[in-house]
C-alpha atoms as a printed R data frame, in Angstrom:
    type eleno elety resid chain resno       x        y       z
1   ATOM     1    CA   MET     A     1 116.189  -82.322 -24.082
2   ATOM     2    CA   LYS     A     2 115.475  -80.189 -21.056
3   ATOM     3    CA   LYS     A     3 112.574  -78.514 -22.861
4   ATOM     4    CA   ILE     A     4 111.105  -81.904 -23.672
5   ATOM     5    CA   TRP     A     5 111.192  -82.881 -19.989
6   ATOM     6    CA   ILE     A     6 109.558  -79.610 -18.975
7   ATOM     7    CA   THR     A     7 106.835  -80.058 -21.582
8   ATOM     8    CA   ALA     A     8 106.212  -83.609 -20.414
9   ATOM     9    CA   ALA     A     9 105.957  -82.417 -16.820
10  ATOM    10    CA   ILE     A    10 103.442  -79.751 -17.746
11  ATOM    11    CA   VAL     A    11 101.372  -82.278 -19.670
12  ATOM    12    CA   ALA     A    12 101.471  -84.626 -16.681
13  ATOM    13    CA   VAL     A    13 100.379  -81.861 -14.322
14  ATOM    14    CA   LEU     A    14  97.526  -80.886 -16.620
15  ATOM    15    CA   ALA     A    15  96.489  -84.507 -16.921
16  ATOM    16    CA   LEU     A    16  96.486  -84.892 -13.154
17  ATOM    17    CA   ALA     A    17  94.458  -81.685 -12.799
18  ATOM    18    CA   GLY     A    18  91.938  -82.916 -15.352
19  ATOM    19    CA   LEU     A    19  91.726  -86.249 -13.560
20  ATOM    20    CA   ALA     A    20  91.128  -84.455 -10.258
21  ATOM    21    CA   VAL     A    21  88.324  -82.380 -11.793
22  ATOM    22    CA   TRP     A    22  86.814  -85.507 -13.362
23  ATOM    23    CA   LEU     A    23  86.951  -87.343 -10.026
24  ATOM    24    CA   TYR     A    24  85.409  -84.352  -8.202
25  ATOM    25    CA   LEU     A    25  82.552  -84.101 -10.678
26  ATOM    26    CA   GLY     A    26  82.044  -87.834 -10.474
27  ATOM    27    CA   LEU     A    27  81.850  -87.672  -6.683
28  ATOM    28    CA   GLN     A    28  79.337  -84.809  -6.853
29  ATOM    29    CA   GLN     A    29  77.199  -86.749  -9.297
30  ATOM    30    CA   GLN     A    30  77.439  -89.839  -7.113
31  ATOM    31    CA   LYS     A    31  76.457  -87.781  -4.065
32  ATOM    32    CA   GLN     A    32  73.391  -86.488  -5.911
33  ATOM    33    CA   VAL     A    33  72.408  -90.014  -6.917
34  ATOM    34    CA   VAL     A    34  72.782  -91.194  -3.314
35  ATOM    35    CA   GLU     A    35  70.611  -88.316  -2.077
36  ATOM    36    CA   GLU     A    36  67.928  -89.105  -4.667
37  ATOM    37    CA   MET     A    37  67.999  -92.791  -3.716
38  ATOM    38    CA   GLN     A    38  67.683  -91.843  -0.041
39  ATOM    39    CA   GLU     A    39  64.682  -89.663  -0.856
40  ATOM    40    CA   LEU     A    40  63.055  -92.505  -2.782
41  ATOM    41    CA   ALA     A    41  63.729  -94.853   0.112
42  ATOM    42    CA   GLU     A    42  62.056  -92.435   2.529
43  ATOM    43    CA   LEU     A    43  59.016  -92.168   0.265
44  ATOM    44    CA   ASP     A    44  58.834  -95.954  -0.074
45  ATOM    45    CA   LYS     A    45  59.019  -96.357   3.707
46  ATOM    46    CA   GLN     A    46  56.282  -93.747   4.233
47  ATOM    47    CA   GLU     A    47  54.049  -95.519   1.729
48  ATOM    48    CA   MET     A    48  54.557  -98.803   3.587
49  ATOM    49    CA   GLU     A    49  53.683  -97.130   6.899
50  ATOM    50    CA   ASN     A    50  50.495  -95.771   5.371
51  ATOM    51    CA   GLU     A    51  49.519  -99.231   4.160
52  ATOM    52    CA   TYR     A    52  50.141 -100.811   7.571
53  ATOM    53    CA   GLU     A    53  48.029  -98.118   9.251
54  ATOM    54    CA   HIS     A    54  45.277  -98.595   6.674
55  ATOM    55    CA   PHE     A    55  45.230 -102.363   7.271
56  ATOM    56    CA   THR     A    56  45.027 -101.825  11.051
57  ATOM    57    CA   LEU     A    57  41.957  -99.625  10.559
58  ATOM    58    CA   GLN     A    58  40.397 -102.214   8.256
59  ATOM    59    CA   TYR     A    59  40.699 -104.860  10.980
60  ATOM    60    CA   SER     A    60  38.903 -102.539  13.407
61  ATOM    61    CA   GLU     A    61  36.164 -101.892  10.860
62  ATOM    62    CA   MET     A    62  35.632 -105.620  10.191
63  ATOM    63    CA   MET     A    63  35.367 -106.378  13.902
64  ATOM    64    CA   THR     A    64  32.400 -104.043  14.124
65  ATOM    65    CA   GLN     A    65  30.633 -105.905  11.318
66  ATOM    66    CA   ILE     A    66  30.500 -109.445  12.768
67  ATOM    67    CA   ASN     A    67  29.346 -111.174  15.942
68  ATOM    68    CA   ASN     A    68  31.450 -114.336  15.589
69  ATOM    69    CA   ASP     A    69  33.727 -114.402  18.669
70  ATOM    70    CA   SER     A    70  36.185 -116.816  17.088
71  ATOM    71    CA   ILE     A    71  36.768 -114.655  14.038
72  ATOM    72    CA   VAL     A    72  36.875 -111.517  16.193
73  ATOM    73    CA   ALA     A    73  39.669 -113.124  18.236
74  ATOM    74    CA   GLN     A    74  41.575 -113.969  15.057
75  ATOM    75    CA   LEU     A    75  41.089 -110.467  13.719
76  ATOM    76    CA   THR     A    76  42.336 -109.001  17.002
77  ATOM    77    CA   GLN     A    77  45.447 -111.168  16.880
78  ATOM    78    CA   GLU     A    78  46.210 -110.216  13.277
79  ATOM    79    CA   GLN     A    79  45.595 -106.559  14.058
80  ATOM    80    CA   MET     A    80  48.078 -106.671  16.935
81  ATOM    81    CA   ARG     A    81  50.611 -108.355  14.643
82  ATOM    82    CA   THR     A    82  50.079 -105.643  12.020
83  ATOM    83    CA   GLN     A    83  50.551 -102.928  14.637
84  ATOM    84    CA   GLN     A    84  53.751 -104.602  15.826
85  ATOM    85    CA   LEU     A    85  55.117 -104.692  12.273
86  ATOM    86    CA   LEU     A    86  54.187 -101.024  11.879
87  ATOM    87    CA   GLU     A    87  56.151 -100.130  15.012
88  ATOM    88    CA   GLU     A    88  59.132 -102.098  13.720
89  ATOM    89    CA   LEU     A    89  58.913 -100.222  10.419
90  ATOM    90    CA   LYS     A    90  58.784  -96.853  12.154
91  ATOM    91    CA   GLN     A    91  61.940  -97.712  14.100
92  ATOM    92    CA   THR     A    92  63.740  -98.889  10.960
93  ATOM    93    CA   LYS     A    93  65.871  -96.481   8.961
94  ATOM    94    CA   ALA     A    94  64.932  -96.052   5.333
95  ATOM    95    CA   ASN     A    95  68.433  -97.024   4.187
96  ATOM    96    CA   ASP     A    96  68.316 -100.366   6.023
97  ATOM    97    CA   ALA     A    97  67.596 -102.279   2.819
98  ATOM    98    CA   ARG     A    98  67.568 -105.704   4.412
99  ATOM    99    CA   GLU     A    99  65.060 -104.821   7.119
100 ATOM   100    CA   ILE     A   100  62.894 -102.817   4.711
101 ATOM   101    CA   ALA     A   101  62.799 -105.795   2.353
102 ATOM   102    CA   ARG     A   102  61.704 -108.070   5.237
103 ATOM   103    CA   LEU     A   103  58.948 -105.708   6.317
104 ATOM   104    CA   LYS     A   104  57.809 -105.286   2.717
105 ATOM   105    CA   LYS     A   105  57.500 -109.070   2.472
106 ATOM   106    CA   GLU     A   106  55.561 -109.108   5.739
107 ATOM   107    CA   LEU     A   107  53.324 -106.377   4.318
108 ATOM   108    CA   ALA     A   108  52.440 -108.584   1.382
109 ATOM   109    CA   THR     A   109  51.539 -111.394   3.823
110 ATOM   110    CA   VAL     A   110  49.377 -109.043   5.894
111 ATOM   111    CA   ARG     A   111  47.633 -107.903   2.732
112 ATOM   112    CA   GLU     A   112  46.847 -111.498   1.730
113 ATOM   113    CA   VAL     A   113  45.656 -112.455   5.229
114 ATOM   114    CA   LEU     A   114  43.435 -109.400   5.295
115 ATOM   115    CA   ARG     A   115  41.919 -110.346   1.963
116 ATOM   116    CA   SER     A   116  41.200 -113.817   3.335
117 ATOM   117    CA   PHE     A   117  39.400 -112.352   6.338
118 ATOM   118    CA   ILE     A   118  37.448 -110.018   4.095
119 ATOM   119    CA   ARG     A   119  36.198 -113.023   2.157
120 ATOM   120    CA   GLN     A   120  35.221 -114.778   5.393
121 ATOM   121    CA   VAL     A   121  33.440 -111.762   6.768
122 ATOM   122    CA   ASP     A   122  31.607 -111.296   3.482
123 ATOM   123    CA   SER     A   123  30.478 -114.930   3.512
124 ATOM   124    CA   LEU     A   124  29.256 -114.681   7.103
125 ATOM   125    CA   ASN     A   125  27.364 -111.483   6.408
126 ATOM   126    CA   GLN     A   126  25.884 -112.542   3.108
127 ATOM   127    CA   VAL     A   127  22.580 -111.119   2.161
128 ATOM   128    CA   ASN     A   128  20.839 -111.476  -1.110
129 ATOM   129    CA   ASP     A   129  22.690 -110.204  -4.168
130 ATOM   130    CA   ALA     A   130  20.397 -107.255  -4.654
131 ATOM   131    CA   LEU     A   131  20.982 -105.909  -1.129
132 ATOM   132    CA   ARG     A   132  24.727 -106.462  -1.368
133 ATOM   133    CA   SER     A   133  24.866 -104.650  -4.700
134 ATOM   134    CA   GLU     A   134  22.779 -101.840  -3.289
135 ATOM   135    CA   ASN     A   135  25.014 -101.592  -0.217
136 ATOM   136    CA   THR     A   136  28.135 -101.435  -2.358
137 ATOM   137    CA   GLN     A   137  26.580  -98.774  -4.541
138 ATOM   138    CA   ILE     A   138  25.527  -96.737  -1.526
139 ATOM   139    CA   ARG     A   139  29.060  -96.898  -0.060
140 ATOM   140    CA   SER     A   140  30.517  -95.832  -3.377
141 ATOM   141    CA   GLU     A   141  28.032  -92.998  -3.739
142 ATOM   142    CA   LEU     A   142  28.638  -91.954  -0.133
143 ATOM   143    CA   ALA     A   143  32.397  -91.862  -0.689
144 ATOM   144    CA   GLN     A   144  31.875  -89.844  -3.842
145 ATOM   145    CA   THR     A   145  29.486  -87.515  -2.023
146 ATOM   146    CA   ASN     A   146  32.025  -87.050   0.773
147 ATOM   147    CA   ARG     A   147  34.718  -86.219  -1.755
148 ATOM   148    CA   GLU     A   148  32.417  -83.776  -3.495
149 ATOM   149    CA   MET     A   149  31.415  -82.196  -0.181
150 ATOM   150    CA   GLU     A   150  35.066  -81.855   0.798
151 ATOM   151    CA   GLY     A   151  35.796  -80.255  -2.562
152 ATOM   152    CA   LEU     A   152  32.827  -77.939  -2.211
153 ATOM   153    CA   GLN     A   153  33.900  -77.017   1.297
154 ATOM   154    CA   ASN     A   154  37.388  -76.132   0.054
155 ATOM   155    CA   GLU     A   155  35.882  -74.132  -2.794
156 ATOM   156    CA   LYS     A   156  33.549  -72.429  -0.332
157 ATOM   157    CA   VAL     A   157  36.445  -71.402   1.910
158 ATOM   158    CA   THR     A   158  38.410  -70.092  -1.061
159 ATOM   159    CA   LEU     A   159  35.368  -68.298  -2.430
160 ATOM   160    CA   SER     A   160  34.594  -66.803   0.993
161 ATOM   161    CA   GLU     A   161  38.129  -65.458   1.191
162 ATOM   162    CA   LYS     A   162  37.841  -63.971  -2.287
163 ATOM   163    CA   VAL     A   163  34.443  -62.458  -1.487
164 ATOM   164    CA   ALA     A   164  35.796  -60.991   1.762
165 ATOM   165    CA   ILE     A   165  38.654  -59.369  -0.147
166 ATOM   166    CA   ALA     A   166  36.336  -58.131  -2.886
167 ATOM   167    CA   ALA     A   167  33.884  -56.743  -0.305
168 ATOM   168    CA   GLN     A   168  36.555  -54.686   1.414
169 ATOM   169    CA   LEU     A   169  36.061  -50.948   1.050
170 ATOM   170    CA   ASP     A   170  38.681  -48.860  -0.716
171 ATOM   171    CA   ALA     A   171  39.546  -45.260   0.172
172 ATOM   172    CA   THR     A   172  40.885  -43.251  -2.766
173 ATOM   173    CA   ALA     A   173  41.737  -39.634  -3.544
174 ATOM   174    CA   ILE     A   174  42.976  -39.074   0.015
175 ATOM   175    CA   ARG     A   175  43.795  -35.414   0.693
176 ATOM   176    CA   MET     A   176  45.068  -33.658   3.831
177 ATOM   177    CA   THR     A   177  44.620  -29.878   4.029
178 ATOM   178    CA   LEU     A   178  45.893  -27.487   6.695
179 ATOM   179    CA   LEU     A   179  43.411  -24.684   7.531
180 ATOM   180    CA   ASN     A   180  44.291  -21.392   9.233
181 ATOM   181    CA   LYS     A   181  42.175  -19.377  11.641
182 ATOM   182    CA   ARG     A   182  40.239  -17.851   8.704
183 ATOM   183    CA   ASN     A   183  39.396  -21.383   7.520
184 ATOM   184    CA   LYS     A   184  41.635  -20.899   4.496
185 ATOM   185    CA   GLU     A   185  44.397  -23.262   3.389
186 ATOM   186    CA   ALA     A   186  47.522  -22.601   5.448
187 ATOM   187    CA   LYS     A   187  50.868  -22.604   3.709
188 ATOM   188    CA   LYS     A   188  52.846  -23.546   6.817
189 ATOM   189    CA   VAL     A   189  52.200  -25.969   9.682
190 ATOM   190    CA   LYS     A   190  52.713  -23.247  12.295
191 ATOM   191    CA   ASP     A   191  49.654  -21.392  10.961
192 ATOM   192    CA   CYS     A   192  47.407  -24.485  11.066
193 ATOM   193    CA   LYS     A   193  44.377  -24.331  13.361
194 ATOM   194    CA   GLN     A   194  42.413  -27.217  11.869
195 ATOM   195    CA   ILE     A   195  43.240  -30.255   9.720
196 ATOM   196    CA   GLN     A   196  40.841  -31.361   7.011
197 ATOM   197    CA   VAL     A   197  41.057  -34.878   5.546
198 ATOM   198    CA   ASP     A   198  39.017  -35.660   2.439
199 ATOM   199    CA   PHE     A   199  38.739  -39.014   0.696
200 ATOM   200    CA   THR     A   200  36.385  -41.040  -1.461
201 ATOM   201    CA   ILE     A   201  34.957  -44.474  -0.697
202 ATOM   202    CA   ALA     A   202  35.053  -46.256  -4.047
203 ATOM   203    CA   LYS     A   203  32.018  -47.962  -5.569
204 ATOM   204    CA   ASN     A   204  31.774  -51.616  -4.487
205 ATOM   205    CA   VAL     A   205  28.712  -53.687  -5.348
206 ATOM   206    CA   THR     A   206  29.952  -56.649  -3.300
207 ATOM   207    CA   ALA     A   207  30.322  -54.716  -0.041
208 ATOM   208    CA   SER     A   208  27.494  -54.829   2.481
209 ATOM   209    CA   ASN     A   209  25.356  -51.704   2.634
210 ATOM   210    CA   GLY     A   210  24.453  -49.801   5.753
211 ATOM   211    CA   GLN     A   211  26.190  -47.672   8.329
212 ATOM   212    CA   LYS     A   212  29.987  -47.732   8.154
213 ATOM   213    CA   THR     A   213  32.217  -46.325  10.870
214 ATOM   214    CA   LEU     A   214  35.328  -44.787   9.318
215 ATOM   215    CA   TYR     A   215  38.420  -44.136  11.428
216 ATOM   216    CA   VAL     A   216  41.141  -41.704  10.329
217 ATOM   217    CA   ARG     A   217  44.603  -41.789  11.899
218 ATOM   218    CA   ILE     A   218  47.081  -38.954  11.390
219 ATOM   219    CA   GLN     A   219  50.648  -39.743  12.417
220 ATOM   220    CA   THR     A   220  53.084  -36.871  12.925
221 ATOM   221    CA   PRO     A   221  56.708  -36.744  11.711
222 ATOM   222    CA   THR     A   222  57.732  -38.100  15.137
223 ATOM   223    CA   GLY     A   223  55.463  -41.148  14.762
224 ATOM   224    CA   GLU     A   224  52.855  -40.020  17.287
225 ATOM   225    CA   THR     A   225  49.129  -40.153  16.476
226 ATOM   226    CA   LEU     A   226  47.013  -37.026  16.747
227 ATOM   227    CA   ASN     A   227  44.507  -38.112  19.400
228 ATOM   228    CA   GLY     A   228  40.827  -37.782  18.660
229 ATOM   229    CA   GLY     A   229  39.686  -39.092  22.036
230 ATOM   230    CA   GLY     A   230  39.037  -42.742  21.277
231 ATOM   231    CA   SER     A   231  40.346  -46.006  19.861
232 ATOM   232    CA   PHE     A   232  39.282  -48.896  17.617
233 ATOM   233    CA   THR     A   233  40.253  -52.530  17.116
234 ATOM   234    CA   PHE     A   234  42.638  -53.497  14.342
235 ATOM   235    CA   GLU     A   235  44.345  -56.901  14.096
236 ATOM   236    CA   ASN     A   236  43.604  -57.770  17.734
237 ATOM   237    CA   ARG     A   237  44.968  -54.534  19.142
238 ATOM   238    CA   GLN     A   238  43.639  -51.105  20.003
239 ATOM   239    CA   LEU     A   239  44.670  -48.123  17.881
240 ATOM   240    CA   VAL     A   240  44.066  -44.462  18.677
241 ATOM   241    CA   TYR     A   241  42.158  -42.578  15.995
242 ATOM   242    CA   SER     A   242  42.299  -38.894  15.119
243 ATOM   243    CA   MET     A   243  38.838  -38.592  13.536
244 ATOM   244    CA   LYS     A   244  35.809  -40.826  13.304
245 ATOM   245    CA   LYS     A   245  32.819  -40.565  11.041
246 ATOM   246    CA   VAL     A   246  29.740  -42.743  10.484
247 ATOM   247    CA   VAL     A   247  28.366  -42.789   6.946
248 ATOM   248    CA   GLU     A   248  25.467  -44.568   5.264
249 ATOM   249    CA   TYR     A   249  27.087  -46.637   2.530
250 ATOM   250    CA   THR     A   250  24.951  -47.781  -0.404
251 ATOM   251    CA   GLY     A   251  27.612  -49.395  -2.540
252 ATOM   252    CA   GLU     A   252  28.037  -46.272  -4.643
253 ATOM   253    CA   GLU     A   253  30.984  -43.883  -4.574
254 ATOM   254    CA   ALA     A   254  30.834  -41.659  -1.500
255 ATOM   255    CA   ALA     A   255  32.842  -38.515  -0.637
256 ATOM   256    CA   VAL     A   256  33.866  -38.136   3.008
257 ATOM   257    CA   THR     A   257  35.308  -35.124   4.868
258 ATOM   258    CA   THR     A   258  36.652  -35.132   8.440
259 ATOM   259    CA   TYR     A   259  38.204  -32.454  10.652
260 ATOM   260    CA   TRP     A   260  40.684  -32.369  13.545
261 ATOM   261    CA   ASN     A   261  41.064  -29.242  15.680
262 ATOM   262    CA   VAL     A   262  44.692  -28.432  16.430
263 ATOM   263    CA   SER     A   263  45.345  -28.308  20.167
264 ATOM   264    CA   GLU     A   264  49.097  -28.917  20.221
265 ATOM   265    CA   PHE     A   265  52.281  -27.848  18.487
266 ATOM   266    CA   LEU     A   266  52.704  -29.360  15.020
267 ATOM   267    CA   SER     A   267  56.149  -29.672  13.492
268 ATOM   268    CA   ALA     A   268  57.030  -29.552   9.819
269 ATOM   269    CA   GLY     A   269  57.672  -32.842   8.064
270 ATOM   270    CA   ASP     A   270  55.861  -35.913   6.773
271 ATOM   271    CA   TYR     A   271  52.344  -36.703   8.024
272 ATOM   272    CA   ARG     A   272  50.852  -40.134   7.335
273 ATOM   273    CA   VAL     A   273  47.076  -40.461   6.927
274 ATOM   274    CA   SER     A   274  45.560  -43.955   7.290
275 ATOM   275    CA   ILE     A   275  41.880  -44.823   6.958
276 ATOM   276    CA   PHE     A   276  40.191  -47.868   8.487
277 ATOM   277    CA   ALA     A   277  36.777  -49.526   8.156
278 ATOM   278    CA   ASP     A   278  35.340  -52.931   9.099
279 ATOM   279    CA   GLY     A   279  38.602  -53.954  10.752
280 ATOM   280    CA   ASN     A   280  40.664  -53.257   7.613
281 ATOM   281    CA   MET     A   281  43.013  -50.483   6.568
282 ATOM   282    CA   ILE     A   282  41.384  -49.294   3.358
283 ATOM   283    CA   GLY     A   283  43.750  -46.519   2.336
284 ATOM   284    CA   THR     A   284  46.888  -44.602   3.315
285 ATOM   285    CA   ARG     A   285  48.931  -41.681   2.021
286 ATOM   286    CA   THR     A   286  51.812  -39.503   3.231
287 ATOM   287    CA   PHE     A   287  51.903  -35.693   2.990
288 ATOM   288    CA   SER     A   288  54.831  -33.306   3.490
289 ATOM   289    CA   PHE     A   289  54.346  -29.871   5.052
290 ATOM   290    CA   LYS     A   290  56.754  -27.033   5.747
């Protein structure tokens, strides 16, 4: 009998645990639904605000199209009312269903009143059917042209960015050589009297031809830059260069060699060579010397 009671208790505990898990999952699901509904409410409210703002602008546009003082006064009054409703909407929380419903109903009224004024303005400004049709067509074509121009402008910006990237020079095959006093390759840094940096400017048919000023920076294992007596601009700041060379670039592959005369103690370790041109870093490589 005792075993039966124990078994029943275990079953009850398991049932309660299952119920707790079920309730927790249900609450999580309900929370997600509430969040999604809140998001939809925010989107609905934003759409209403956009419509109110659009109607306000339409009133302003109509007032510039007519000379009837009486209708202008009516338009002004309705515009002020629309602006007031817009302010009320902006101050209303998206989850205030009752107030949102009222303002949505008011929006429908504003829309209908606006349509009525549009009909009046059209009747006052009637011209012959041919001119009206032509005017409508011109507005439509102008809107389409504006959209196309905007699209072309966006494409132009994107294309310009791609062209700028494609036109950037690229330094490859970067090599740093230590030379001794006999102008032979030194095996150790302590024997170095001159540093030679060789690299190749890759072929690039999209890059502009002409004179190119190439800046080479050599950074020591301590992070200092071997000073070549000048600086250049990179990303709105001045950087010291180690070597500078001007080359005539024709778009074809070009080999470049630069030298730096050692005038200070050089320690063993990693040396970083970076090459710059046209305001861009076009290549970098690190070398280790004993």
